N, C-alpha and C positions, 0 to 999 in steps of 0.2 A: 504493500500500500504506500510505503514511503517513496518508492520509485515513481509511482503514478503521480503522487502529490508534487514531488520535485519536478518531474517533467511537465506537469500541467502548469505549475508556477512559472517555470522558465518560458513555456510557450505563451502564457498569458502576458508576460512582460514583452515578449517579442511582438505579439499581435497588437498590444496597446501602442507600442512605438511605431510599428509599421502602419497600422490603420490611422492612428492619430497623425502621423507624418503625412499620410496621403490626404487626410482632411485639411491639414495646415497648408499643403501645397495648393489644394483646390481653393482654399480661402484666399491665399495670396494671389493666385492666378486670376480668380474672379472672372469678370467679363472679358478681360484682356486675352485669355486663352482662346476664346472663340474667334478672335481676330488674328491669331498667330499661325505659325506653320503647323500647329497641332490641331487646327480647326477641323481637318478631315477626320482625324481620329476621334475627336470629341463628338462629331456629328454621326458617328457610326450607330448602327441599330442598337448595339448593346448599351451604349451610353444614353441614347434617347429613351430606351425602355427603362433604364435605371432612373433617369431624370423624371419621367412621367410618374413612376411609382413613388419616388421621394416627394414629389409635389402633392400627390394624392394622399399618401399614408404617413409621410414624415419619418419620425424616429423609429417606429417599428420596422420599417423597411431596412433601415441601417442595421438593426439588431438581427433580423432574419437573414440579411445578406451574408453573415458570417457562416451560415449553414449551407451556402452555395459555393460552387466553383466557378470563378470567372466573373461573378457579379459583384463581389465584395469590394474590389478596388474601385470599380466604377461608382458604386453607391457612396463610398467614403469620399472620393474626389468630388463628386457632384454635390454631396451634402455640404462640403466646404465651399465650392464655387457658388452655390446657391445661398451661402451665408446662413446655414441653419444655426440658430442660436445654441451656444454651448450648453445651457441648461437642458436643452432637448437632446443634443448630440451625445454628451458624455454618458448619461445613463444607458443609451443604446449601445455605445462603445463598450462600456463595462459589462453589460449583460451578454451581448453578442460575442465579445472577446472571451468571456468565461466559458460560454458554451463551446466555442471553437477550440479552446485550449483543452477542455475536458474530452471532447470527442477525439481530437488528434492524439492526446496523451494515452487514452485507453486503447483506441483502435490501433494507433501507431505502434505502441509497445507490444500489443498482441501480435501484430503482423511481424514485427522484428523478432519476437521470441519464436514464432512458428518457423520463420526463415532460418534463424540460428539453429534450431533443433533439426530442421530438415537438412541443412548443410552439414551438421555434425554427424548425423546418422546415415544420410543418403546424399552424398555430395553431388553425384551425377543428377539425381532428381532435383536437387536444389538449383543447380545451374540451369537445368532445362526449364524449371518453373520461372526463374528470373528472366531467361531468354524469351519465354512465351509472353510474360508480362510486358517486356520491352517491345516485342514485336506487335502485340495488340495495341499498345499505346502509340507506336509509330503509325500503324494502320489507321487508327482513329484520327490522328493529326492529319495524315495524308488525305483521308476521306473528307474531313471538314474543309481543308484548303481547296480541294477540287470542287466541292459543292459550292463554296463561296465564290470561287472563280467562275463557275458555270452559271451562277444565279443571274437572272436578268436584272439590269439596273432598276432601282425603284424610282417612283415619280419624284421623290424628294431629292434624288441625286441628279436630276436633269440639269444640263448646263444652262446657265443664265444667258440671256441675250442682252448684249450691251453695245 
């Protein structure tokens, strides 16, 4: 149990610094980011989805974003760039960060223990398992990139006439 508590505590500090830093960068960037060279990245579908959710639901979206993959950074940055008040943001950061740290500490340590035991008892099977995980992750990334590249441009991305 001490191992989980220590890991969760370390992960909690990491997530508070990372997510809080992302919020601070968003706060400092504000509206200027939308006019910079990062405007294309900020106007992506992921950021627009996060912005709409934050505008509608506020702090609970930030807290729940810690339970997702790929949405967390966008939610924290946009909460900062939209100037979410700190009394609303900080409780969401603390609750969401605690949930994230507990999930990753318990599940992460469990996976590491299983892999360690697998490598110790059946090295070839452990190597094959890790290779299969890496291959599956690579295939997923490749699939997503090809799907994104093949997607027709949306009406929002239409070039402006000037």
